[in-house]
C-alpha positions, 0 to 999 in steps of 0.5 A: 139268523133271520134277516129282514131288509126293507126297500131292497130294490130301488123304486125303479127296479121294484116297479119294473118287477111289479109291472111284469108280475101283474097277476093277470099276466101269470099262467098260474097253477092251482096248488096246495099251499103245504102238504095236507098233513101240515096244513092248520085247519080244513084241508079244503082251504089248502090251495093257492095259485102258483107259478114256477119261474125257470131261466128260460121263461119270459118272467126271469130276466126281470129278477136279475137286479134281485139276484144281484143284490142277494148273497146268492151263488145258485138258486134251486127254486124260484116260485111266485105265490098268490093267496087270494083275499080270504075271510080271515087272516089264516096261518097255513102251516109250518113247513120247510120249502125243500129238503136241501141245506140252503137259504130261503128268501121271501120277497114281498111284492105287495103290502097287505095284512098277511105275514110270515111267521117263524116256529122260532117266534118271529113274525114278519109283516108283508110289506112291498119290496121287503126281503126276508132271508133265513136258513132253510131248516127253520120252519115257517108259515105264510098266511092269507090276507083280508085287506087286498085282493091277494097276497103276492110273494116271490119264494127263492131257495138258494145257496149262499156265496158264503157256505160257512152260513149253512154250517153255522145252522147245522147244515152241511153245504150240498148234502142233497137228499134223494127226495129233491123234486125235479123242479127244485134242482134248477141251478144246482152246480158244483156238486160233490162227485157222488152227486153227479147223477142229478140233473144240473144247470150252470 
C-alpha cells in the first residue's frame, strides 16, 4: 500500500532538519539517478547529487524524530538526493531502490513541481514535510523540477516493525540476496543463521 502523510514532523523538527541539510553544507557525490538501462531519455541527463547518510556522520542524529515516527525496525540505507533545476520536468525511469524485501520511504525536504510516480499509476507531488511509504517491490520514478533550484528528497529503505506487511506484498521477510551493495547493509540485524556472513550493524 502506498501511504502519504503530510506535515509528518512538527514545524520545529522539520526546520531543524532543513537547517542541517542546507545543500551548501553537504559533501555531495555525483551519481547516476538510475541504471542507464532504466533511464528514460538521453543518458547524458542521468545524473544527480547524492549523499549516503551513515550513523556515524554529523547529518544522522537530526533524523531521529523522523525515524521515531516511522514504523521502522532497522534501516538498510538512508540517502539524500538533489536533482538540480532542469528545463523541463522529466521522469528518470522506473526502478526499485534495493533488492531487499522491505519498505521505502521518501521524505520531501522542499516543495517543487517535481513528483514521485509509481508503476501502479499513483502520483505524489513533492511537498515539503510530506512522507510517502510503500513496499520496496513497487517500481517508482522521481523527476526533475523547473520552479526551484533543485528537488531535495531523503530516501530511506527499511524493515518495518510489522513484518506481516512484507508478506502481504509478496515479500518474504529478510530474504536477502547476494547482490545487496555494501552501502545498503547498514542497519541489518537479526538475520536468519544462513545470512550471518553479511556485515550487520545493530
